Every structure is written in C-alpha cells, then in structure tokens.
C-alpha positions as CSV (number, residue, x, y, z in Angstrom):
1,M,0.0,0.0,0.0
2,N,2.9,2.4,0.6
3,R,3.8,2.2,-3.1
4,L,0.3,2.9,-4.1
5,M,0.1,5.9,-1.8
6,T,3.4,7.2,-3.2
7,V,2.0,7.0,-6.7
8,M,-1.4,8.5,-5.8
9,E,-0.4,11.3,-3.5
10,P,0.7,13.8,-6.2
11,L,-2.7,13.5,-7.8
12,P,-5.3,16.2,-7.0
13,Q,-7.7,15.1,-4.2
14,P,-10.7,14.6,-6.5
15,A,-8.7,12.1,-8.6
16,R,-7.9,10.0,-5.5
17,R,-11.2,10.4,-3.7
18,S,-11.9,6.7,-3.8
19,I,-10.5,3.4,-5.2
20,T,-12.2,0.1,-5.8
21,F,-10.4,-3.2,-5.3
22,D,-11.3,-6.8,-6.0
23,R,-11.0,-9.1,-3.0
24,G,-7.3,-10.1,-3.6
25,I,-5.0,-10.7,-0.6
26,E,-2.6,-8.0,-2.0
27,F,-5.0,-5.3,-0.7
28,R,-4.9,-6.5,2.9
29,S,-3.3,-3.1,4.0
30,W,-6.2,-1.1,2.6
31,R,-6.8,0.6,5.9
32,K,-3.7,2.8,5.4
33,L,-5.2,4.7,2.5
34,K,-7.8,6.8,4.3
35,P,-5.4,8.2,7.0
36,G,-2.4,8.3,4.6
37,I,-3.8,10.2,1.6
38,G,-7.5,10.6,2.3
39,T,-8.8,7.9,-0.1
40,E,-11.9,5.9,0.6
41,V,-11.6,2.2,-0.3
42,W,-14.4,0.0,-1.7
43,F,-14.4,-3.7,-2.5
44,C,-16.3,-5.6,-5.0
45,D,-18.9,-8.0,-3.5
46,P,-17.9,-11.6,-3.9
47,Q,-21.0,-12.7,-5.9
48,A,-21.3,-9.5,-8.0
49,P,-19.1,-9.9,-11.2
50,W,-20.6,-6.7,-12.7
51,Q,-18.7,-4.7,-10.1
52,K,-15.4,-6.3,-10.8
53,R,-15.9,-5.6,-14.5
54,S,-15.1,-1.9,-14.0
55,V,-11.9,-2.7,-12.1
56,E,-10.9,-5.2,-14.8
57,N,-11.8,-2.7,-17.6
58,L,-9.4,-0.1,-16.0
59,N,-6.7,-2.7,-15.7
60,K,-7.2,-3.7,-19.4
61,R,-6.9,-0.1,-20.5
62,A,-3.7,0.4,-18.5
63,R,-2.2,-2.7,-20.0
64,R,-3.0,-1.5,-23.5
65,Y,-0.3,1.1,-23.0
66,L,1.8,-0.4,-20.2
67,P,2.8,-4.1,-20.6
68,R,2.6,-6.2,-17.5
69,D,6.3,-6.1,-17.0
70,T,6.6,-2.3,-17.2
71,P,8.2,-0.8,-14.1
72,W,6.2,2.0,-12.6
73,R,8.1,5.2,-12.0
74,R,6.7,8.5,-10.8
75,S,7.9,10.1,-14.0
76,Q,5.7,7.9,-16.1
77,I,2.5,9.1,-14.5
78,A,0.8,12.1,-16.1
79,I,-0.3,14.5,-13.5
C-alpha cells in the first residue's frame, strides 16, 4: 500500500477520492489509504461480477499502454 500511496499522493484530491479493489490478498493493508492520503476504499462484492468488470476494464486499459512487466516510476504518470 505504501507504493500505491506514493503514486497516488501527487494526484489532485478529486482524482484520488476513492478506489475500488477486487478481493485479492494483495489489498490487505487497505486501511492505510484513508489516514495516509484521504482515499476511501471500496471492495467488489464476492458474488457480483458486474462490479469487478469496471476494475478489470481499467486494468485492461492500463495494460494496453503499459505491458505487464513495465516498471512503474513516478515520472511515467501524467499529473
């Protein structure tokens, strides 16, 4: 979560108002986001695939321009 906060912190507050995760174990530290950078966290319901679709659609769009093995650097993010 620290890395995510580092990437999101330079964004204007409206752009980081909330974030939606699927239920993966990699998001177990989600409680750090609200006190850290003021971001509300939402999770997809387990039996609601239509909610995950929006998360997956965003991932698909990002992967169109950034292959899976692309290292993320602060300089690559348009602010």
